[in-house]
C-alpha positions as CSV (number, residue, x, y, z in Angstrom):
1,X,0.0,0.0,0.0
2,X,1.2,3.5,-0.7
3,X,0.2,6.9,0.5
4,X,1.1,10.3,-1.1
5,X,-0.3,13.8,-0.9
6,X,0.0,16.9,-3.1
7,X,-0.2,20.6,-2.6
8,X,0.5,24.0,-4.1
9,X,0.5,27.6,-2.9
10,X,2.8,30.3,-1.6
11,X,5.0,29.9,1.5
12,X,7.8,27.8,2.9
13,X,7.1,24.2,4.0
14,X,7.4,23.0,7.5
15,X,6.2,19.5,8.6
16,X,4.6,17.2,6.1
17,X,2.4,14.6,7.9
18,X,1.5,11.1,6.8
19,X,-1.8,9.5,8.0
20,X,-2.4,12.4,10.5
21,X,-2.9,16.1,10.6
22,X,-0.6,17.0,13.5
23,X,0.8,15.6,16.7
24,X,-1.4,14.7,19.7
25,X,-0.6,16.0,23.1
26,X,0.5,13.7,25.9
27,X,-3.0,13.9,27.5
28,X,-5.2,15.7,25.0
29,X,-5.7,16.2,21.3
30,X,-2.7,18.5,21.1
31,X,-2.2,20.2,17.8
32,X,-4.7,18.0,16.0
33,X,-8.5,17.5,15.6
34,X,-8.3,14.4,17.8
35,X,-8.1,10.7,17.4
36,X,-10.1,10.6,14.2
37,X,-7.3,12.6,12.4
38,X,-4.4,10.6,13.7
39,X,-3.0,7.1,13.3
40,X,-4.2,4.4,15.8
41,X,-1.4,2.0,16.6
42,X,-2.6,-1.4,17.8
43,X,0.9,-3.0,17.6
44,X,2.6,-4.1,20.8
45,X,6.1,-2.9,19.8
46,X,8.2,-1.7,16.9
47,X,11.7,-2.2,15.4
48,X,14.0,0.6,14.3
49,X,16.9,-0.4,12.0
50,X,19.3,2.1,13.5
51,X,21.7,0.9,16.2
52,X,22.3,3.0,19.3
53,X,24.6,2.9,22.3
54,X,21.9,1.3,24.4
55,X,21.9,-1.7,22.0
56,X,18.1,-1.4,21.7
57,X,16.4,-2.1,18.4
58,X,12.8,-2.7,19.7
59,X,10.7,-0.1,21.5
60,X,7.3,0.2,23.0
61,X,4.9,2.1,20.8
62,X,4.8,5.2,23.1
63,X,8.5,5.9,22.4
64,X,9.2,8.4,19.6
65,X,11.9,7.8,16.9
66,X,13.9,9.9,14.6
67,X,15.1,7.9,11.6
68,X,17.7,10.2,10.3
69,X,19.4,13.2,11.8
70,X,18.5,14.6,15.2
71,X,17.3,18.0,13.9
72,X,17.9,19.8,17.1
73,X,15.4,17.9,19.2
74,X,16.6,16.9,22.7
75,X,17.1,13.2,22.5
76,X,17.0,12.7,26.3
77,X,14.1,15.0,27.2
78,X,11.3,13.7,29.5
79,X,8.8,14.7,26.9
80,X,10.3,12.2,24.4
81,X,10.3,9.3,26.9
82,X,13.8,8.7,25.5
83,X,16.5,7.1,27.8
84,X,20.1,8.3,27.7
85,X,22.2,7.1,24.8
86,X,19.3,6.2,22.6
87,X,20.2,8.4,19.6
88,X,20.8,6.3,16.5
89,X,24.3,6.1,15.0
90,X,23.7,5.1,11.4
91,X,23.4,8.4,9.7
92,X,21.1,8.3,7.9
93,X,19.6,4.9,8.4
94,X,16.7,3.5,6.4
95,X,13.7,5.8,6.7
96,X,11.6,2.9,8.0
97,X,10.0,1.3,11.1
98,X,8.5,-2.1,11.5
99,X,5.5,-2.7,13.9
100,X,4.7,-6.1,15.5
101,X,1.3,-7.7,16.2
102,X,0.3,-11.3,16.4
103,X,3.6,-12.7,15.1
104,X,3.5,-10.5,12.0
105,X,5.3,-7.3,11.2
106,X,4.1,-4.2,9.3
107,X,6.7,-2.0,7.7
108,X,6.2,1.7,7.3
109,X,8.8,3.6,5.3
110,X,9.1,6.5,2.8
111,X,10.9,7.2,-0.4
112,X,11.0,10.0,-2.9
113,X,12.8,11.1,-6.1
114,X,16.5,11.6,-6.1
115,X,17.2,15.2,-5.1
116,X,14.0,15.5,-3.1
117,X,15.3,14.1,0.2
118,X,15.4,17.7,1.5
119,X,14.3,16.8,5.0
120,X,16.6,15.4,7.7
121,X,14.6,12.4,8.9
122,X,11.4,10.4,9.0
123,X,10.0,11.1,12.5
124,X,7.5,9.1,14.5
125,X,5.8,10.9,17.4
126,X,5.2,7.8,19.5
127,X,1.6,6.7,20.2
128,X,0.1,9.4,22.3
129,X,-3.3,10.1,23.9
130,X,-5.1,10.8,20.6
131,X,-3.0,8.8,18.2
132,X,0.4,8.7,16.5
133,X,2.0,10.7,13.7
134,X,4.6,10.1,11.0
135,X,6.1,13.2,9.4
136,X,9.1,14.8,7.7
137,X,10.2,18.4,8.4
138,X,11.4,20.6,5.5
139,X,12.3,23.3,8.1
140,X,11.5,26.2,5.7
141,X,14.0,25.1,3.0
142,X,11.4,24.2,0.4
143,X,8.3,25.8,-1.0
144,X,5.1,24.6,-2.7
145,X,5.0,27.6,-5.1
146,X,5.4,25.3,-8.2
147,X,3.5,22.4,-6.7
148,X,4.5,19.9,-4.1
149,X,4.4,16.1,-4.1
150,X,5.2,14.5,-0.7
151,X,7.4,11.5,-0.3
152,X,5.6,8.2,-0.9
153,X,4.8,6.3,2.3
154,X,4.9,2.5,1.7
155,X,3.3,-0.2,3.9
156,X,4.5,-3.8,3.6
157,X,3.9,-6.9,5.6
158,X,6.1,-9.9,6.6
159,X,7.1,-12.3,9.3
160,X,10.2,-10.6,10.7
161,X,11.4,-7.0,10.9
162,X,14.3,-7.8,8.5
163,X,11.9,-9.4,6.1
164,X,9.9,-6.2,5.8
165,X,13.1,-4.1,5.7
166,X,14.1,-6.2,2.7
167,X,10.7,-5.6,1.0
168,X,11.0,-1.9,1.7
169,X,14.5,-1.7,0.2
170,X,13.4,-3.6,-2.9
171,X,10.5,-1.1,-3.3
172,X,12.9,1.8,-3.1
173,X,15.1,0.3,-5.8
174,X,12.2,-0.6,-8.1
175,X,10.7,2.9,-7.9
176,X,13.9,4.9,-8.4
177,X,14.0,6.1,-4.8
178,X,17.5,4.7,-4.3
179,X,20.9,4.9,-6.2
180,X,22.8,2.1,-7.8
181,X,25.7,0.5,-6.0
182,X,29.1,1.4,-7.3
183,X,31.3,-0.7,-4.9
184,X,33.7,-3.3,-6.4
185,X,34.8,-6.5,-4.7
186,X,38.5,-5.8,-4.3
187,X,40.8,-8.0,-2.2
188,X,42.6,-5.4,-0.3
189,X,39.4,-3.9,1.1
190,X,38.7,-7.2,2.9
191,X,42.1,-7.2,4.8
192,X,42.2,-6.6,8.5
193,X,42.2,-2.9,9.7
194,X,44.2,-1.2,12.4
195,X,42.7,2.1,13.5
196,X,44.6,4.1,16.1
197,X,41.6,5.7,17.9
198,X,41.7,3.5,21.0
199,X,45.4,3.9,21.5
200,X,44.9,7.6,21.2
201,X,42.4,7.4,24.1
202,X,44.5,5.0,26.1
203,X,47.4,7.5,25.9
204,X,45.4,10.6,26.8
205,X,42.2,10.0,28.8
206,X,43.8,8.6,32.0
207,X,45.9,11.8,32.2
208,X,43.0,14.1,31.5
209,X,44.2,14.8,27.9
210,X,42.5,15.0,24.5
211,X,42.7,11.9,22.3
212,X,42.9,14.1,19.1
213,X,46.3,15.4,20.2
214,X,47.7,11.8,20.1
215,X,47.1,11.4,16.3
216,X,50.8,11.9,15.5
217,X,53.2,10.2,13.1
218,X,55.5,9.1,16.0
219,X,52.6,7.5,17.8
220,X,51.3,5.6,14.8
221,X,54.8,4.4,13.9
222,X,55.2,3.1,17.5
223,X,51.8,1.3,17.5
224,X,52.5,-0.3,14.1
225,X,55.9,-1.5,15.4
226,X,53.9,-3.3,18.2
227,X,51.5,-4.7,15.5
228,X,54.6,-6.1,13.6
229,X,56.1,-7.5,16.8
230,X,52.9,-9.4,17.3
231,X,52.9,-10.6,13.7
232,X,49.4,-9.3,13.1
233,X,48.7,-9.3,9.3
234,X,47.3,-5.8,9.0
235,X,46.2,-4.7,5.5
236,X,44.7,-1.2,6.1
237,X,45.6,1.6,8.6
238,X,43.1,4.3,9.6
239,X,44.7,7.5,10.8
240,X,42.0,8.9,13.1
241,X,41.1,12.2,14.7
242,X,43.0,14.6,14.3
243,X,45.6,14.4,11.6
244,X,44.5,17.7,9.9
245,X,45.1,21.3,10.9
246,X,41.4,22.1,10.8
247,X,38.6,19.5,10.9
248,X,37.1,20.8,7.7
249,X,40.1,22.0,5.6
250,X,41.7,18.7,4.6
251,X,45.2,20.1,5.3
252,X,47.8,18.0,7.0
253,X,49.0,19.2,10.4
254,X,52.8,19.0,9.7
255,X,53.7,19.4,13.4
256,X,51.9,16.1,14.1
257,X,52.7,14.5,10.7
258,X,56.0,15.9,9.4
259,X,56.1,13.3,6.6
260,X,52.7,11.8,5.9
261,X,53.8,11.0,2.3
262,X,56.8,9.1,3.6
263,X,54.7,7.3,6.2
264,X,52.2,6.2,3.5
265,X,55.0,5.1,1.1
266,X,56.5,3.0,3.9
267,X,53.1,1.3,4.5
268,X,52.6,0.7,0.7
269,X,56.0,-1.0,0.6
270,X,54.7,-3.4,3.2
271,X,51.6,-4.2,1.2
272,X,49.3,-2.0,3.3
273,X,46.8,0.8,2.5
274,X,46.1,4.0,4.5
275,X,42.8,5.8,5.1
276,X,42.2,9.2,6.7
277,X,39.4,9.9,9.1
278,X,37.2,12.9,8.1
279,X,34.1,14.5,9.5
280,X,31.2,15.7,7.2
281,X,31.2,19.4,6.2
282,X,32.9,20.5,9.4
283,X,33.5,24.3,9.6
284,X,36.8,24.2,11.4
285,X,39.5,25.8,9.2
286,X,37.2,27.0,6.5
287,X,37.4,30.4,4.8
288,X,34.5,32.6,5.9
289,X,33.3,32.8,2.3
290,X,32.5,29.0,2.4
291,X,30.8,29.0,5.7
292,X,27.1,28.8,6.7
293,X,26.8,31.4,9.4
294,X,24.3,31.2,12.3
295,X,24.2,33.8,15.1
296,X,27.5,35.1,14.0
297,X,29.3,31.7,14.0
298,X,30.4,29.5,11.2
299,X,28.4,26.3,11.8
300,X,28.7,24.3,8.6
301,X,30.5,24.2,5.2
302,X,28.2,25.4,2.5
303,X,28.4,22.2,0.5
304,X,26.0,23.3,-2.2
305,X,28.1,26.3,-3.1
306,X,30.1,25.9,-6.4
307,X,33.0,27.7,-4.7
308,X,33.1,25.1,-2.0
309,X,33.4,22.3,-4.5
310,X,36.1,24.2,-6.4
311,X,38.0,24.6,-3.1
312,X,37.5,21.0,-1.8
313,X,38.3,18.9,-4.8
314,X,42.0,20.0,-5.2
315,X,42.6,19.3,-1.5
316,X,41.2,15.7,-1.8
317,X,43.3,15.3,-5.0
318,X,46.5,16.4,-3.3
319,X,45.9,13.8,-0.5
320,X,45.1,11.0,-2.9
321,X,47.4,11.6,-5.9
322,X,50.3,13.4,-4.3
323,X,50.5,11.9,-0.8
324,X,49.2,8.5,-1.8
325,X,46.1,8.3,0.5
326,X,44.0,5.2,-0.3
327,X,40.6,6.5,0.9
328,X,38.7,8.0,3.8
329,X,36.7,6.9,6.8
330,X,33.7,9.3,7.2
331,X,32.4,10.3,10.7
332,X,30.5,13.0,12.5
333,X,27.7,12.8,10.0
334,X,25.1,15.6,10.5
335,X,22.6,17.5,8.5
336,X,21.6,21.1,9.1
337,X,19.5,21.2,12.3
338,X,18.4,24.8,12.3
339,X,15.5,26.1,10.1
340,X,16.2,28.5,7.3
341,X,20.0,28.6,7.4
342,X,21.5,30.6,4.4
343,X,22.3,27.4,2.5
344,X,23.1,27.5,-1.2
345,X,21.0,25.5,-3.6
346,X,18.8,22.5,-2.9
347,X,21.3,20.5,-0.8
348,X,19.3,20.6,2.4
349,X,18.4,17.8,4.9
350,X,19.6,14.4,3.8
351,X,20.6,15.9,0.4
352,X,23.1,18.0,2.3
353,X,25.0,15.0,3.5
354,X,24.6,13.3,0.1
355,X,26.2,16.3,-1.6
356,X,29.3,16.2,0.6
357,X,29.7,12.5,0.4
358,X,29.4,12.6,-3.4
359,X,32.2,15.2,-3.6
360,X,34.4,13.1,-1.3
361,X,33.7,9.8,-3.1
362,X,34.0,11.0,-6.8
363,X,37.2,13.0,-6.3
364,X,38.9,10.2,-4.4
365,X,38.0,7.6,-7.0
366,X,38.9,9.9,-9.9
367,X,42.5,9.7,-8.8
368,X,42.5,6.2,-7.4
369,X,39.8,3.9,-8.8
370,X,40.3,1.1,-6.3
371,X,40.2,3.5,-3.3
372,X,38.0,2.8,-0.3
373,X,35.5,5.2,1.2
374,X,33.9,4.0,4.5
375,X,30.7,5.6,5.7
376,X,27.9,5.0,8.2
377,X,25.1,6.0,5.7
378,X,23.1,2.7,5.6
379,X,20.4,4.4,3.5
380,X,20.0,3.1,-0.1
381,X,20.2,6.7,-1.3
382,X,24.0,6.6,-0.6
383,X,24.9,3.4,-2.5
384,X,26.4,5.7,-5.2
385,X,29.1,7.1,-2.8
386,X,30.1,4.5,-0.3
387,X,32.3,1.4,-0.7
388,X,32.0,0.0,2.8
389,X,29.7,0.5,5.8
390,X,31.4,0.8,9.2
391,X,29.3,-0.8,11.9
392,X,30.2,2.1,14.2
393,X,30.9,2.7,17.8
394,X,30.4,0.3,20.7
395,X,29.6,1.8,24.0
396,X,31.6,0.8,27.1
397,X,28.4,-0.7,28.7
398,X,27.8,-3.0,25.6
399,X,27.3,-6.7,26.2
400,X,26.7,-9.6,23.8
401,X,28.7,-7.6,21.3
402,X,29.0,-10.2,18.5
403,X,25.2,-10.7,18.4
404,X,24.6,-7.0,18.3
405,X,27.1,-6.4,15.5
406,X,25.8,-9.2,13.4
407,X,22.4,-7.5,13.4
408,X,24.0,-4.2,12.4
409,X,25.8,-6.0,9.6
410,X,22.6,-7.6,8.4
411,X,20.9,-4.2,8.1
412,X,23.8,-2.9,6.1
413,X,23.8,-6.0,3.8
414,X,20.0,-5.7,3.2
415,X,20.2,-2.0,2.3
416,X,23.0,-2.5,-0.2
417,X,26.5,-3.1,1.3
418,X,27.8,-6.7,1.2
419,X,31.1,-5.6,2.9
420,X,31.3,-4.0,6.4
421,X,34.0,-2.8,8.6
422,X,33.3,-4.5,11.9
423,X,34.9,-1.6,13.9
424,X,36.0,-2.5,17.4
425,X,34.9,-3.2,21.0
426,X,37.9,-1.6,22.6
427,X,35.8,0.7,24.8
428,X,34.1,-2.2,26.6
429,X,35.7,-4.8,28.9
430,X,38.4,-7.3,27.8
431,X,36.0,-10.3,27.8
432,X,33.5,-8.6,25.5
433,X,36.4,-7.4,23.3
434,X,37.9,-10.8,23.0
435,X,34.6,-12.5,22.1
436,X,34.0,-10.0,19.4
437,X,37.6,-10.2,18.0
438,X,37.1,-13.9,17.5
439,X,33.7,-13.4,15.8
440,X,34.8,-10.6,13.4
441,X,36.0,-12.7,10.5
442,X,32.5,-14.2,10.2
443,X,30.9,-10.8,10.2
444,X,33.0,-8.5,8.0
445,X,36.4,-6.9,7.8
446,X,38.3,-7.6,11.1
447,X,39.3,-4.4,12.9
448,X,41.7,-3.7,15.7
449,X,41.8,-0.4,17.6
450,X,44.4,-1.1,20.3
451,X,47.6,-3.0,20.8
452,X,48.4,-2.3,24.4
453,X,45.2,-2.1,26.5
454,X,41.5,-1.4,26.3
455,X,40.1,2.1,26.5
456,X,37.7,2.0,29.4
457,X,39.1,-0.8,31.6
458,X,42.8,-0.5,30.8
459,X,43.1,-4.3,30.5
460,X,45.6,-6.2,28.3
461,X,45.6,-9.5,26.5
462,X,48.3,-12.2,26.9
463,X,51.0,-12.9,24.3
464,X,49.4,-16.2,23.7
465,X,46.1,-14.6,22.8
466,X,47.8,-12.1,20.4
467,X,49.4,-15.1,18.7
468,X,46.0,-16.8,18.4
469,X,44.5,-13.6,16.9
470,X,47.3,-13.4,14.4
471,X,46.7,-17.0,13.4
472,X,43.0,-16.4,13.1
473,X,43.5,-13.5,10.8
474,X,46.0,-15.5,8.6
475,X,43.3,-18.2,8.2
476,X,40.8,-15.5,7.3
477,X,43.2,-14.0,4.6
478,X,44.0,-17.4,3.2
479,X,40.3,-18.1,2.8
480,X,39.8,-14.8,1.0
481,X,42.6,-15.6,-1.5
482,X,41.1,-19.0,-2.2
């Protein structure tokens, strides 16, 4: 079943509601005409395909959900019934929820034409006194002057939440609401990853320091020396936060990295590849002319501005072609969260992130066709600009980590990414970390974040365990080559 609505007239658009005309209050009709004009939810719970630090995928029907970017709403407010750490970390995830009743699941998701994802999220109000609401918020960035067609809301049925997610994803593809996958199956992308983030926190946090200060050439050379001592067959190195002078300017901090080109050349000589960590559209280090300004402060890069593209592309080219960088790991993914910012062009909401990611991906692959760009955008709109999905952060309170990460990986595979970076459990305790390290080869690309001790509990593994891990990875690599 599908639902769509149309409108025309002057003025800027705010919220576009599906199956309701507003949001009920907690104990009254709220901003609507009552229960007759809202959605009655008879389900007992629902599933959201967006992991969070609470490791919760199923919710009672009263709990609201933002499937996309947080758009400035307080994720832990009492009004939202939302426990701490519940904000989703795929960004954006599928714009979809699945509701359960009597051993069956009903999927509710939206799709629209490419270029029209000018809202930051699909939002669900939670089931309130006079019913529930589903809506998107254009936040004043779009008008109906020349006619408006809403996104299409799709309703599917199945026997599991992943079953209806698969049906929804197929519907997106069949209707042209998704992009085609561009990723290639290249051997080196499967090889085990070492990312230095946990070592950066291990070195800094106990002393009250900042992890980003520890992203230095000297530190990474030291950690890789330990990797080699342990005979761990690393194929990819991720240089994490903060190798650059400014988060948004793509310029190497030469005080921290006096010879990044030499470092990369040395890793290439050992058969390894090097990725750089980058945030999305960060304003740090940008010229004022390329900034989106709010209350006198530069808050975002103006990614829709032609001058920004002309400024960014040569910087990516220099890193890839001149210094030898093999790709990027994308993080800090956010869409504009304030209404009516002075953004250039139609790149607003989800399209804002899509624009930045497309620039990063196309320029990187222009100079290195087999490069790898890792993202956390498990939305089928982003298949055109992402090679690998990273399964993302694991909170220190996480338990049953392998099971949790298998579910994250399954969501990524369904939405279009057969290869995932398993990331790492270095911030939880040693027992959970070790169980996950042994499970990683059966989930995706094995990933290691520390070589000395865990972030949160400062625990270390025995030499025998490190030898076992090295052996496990060699078996994994041998199977890949076969």
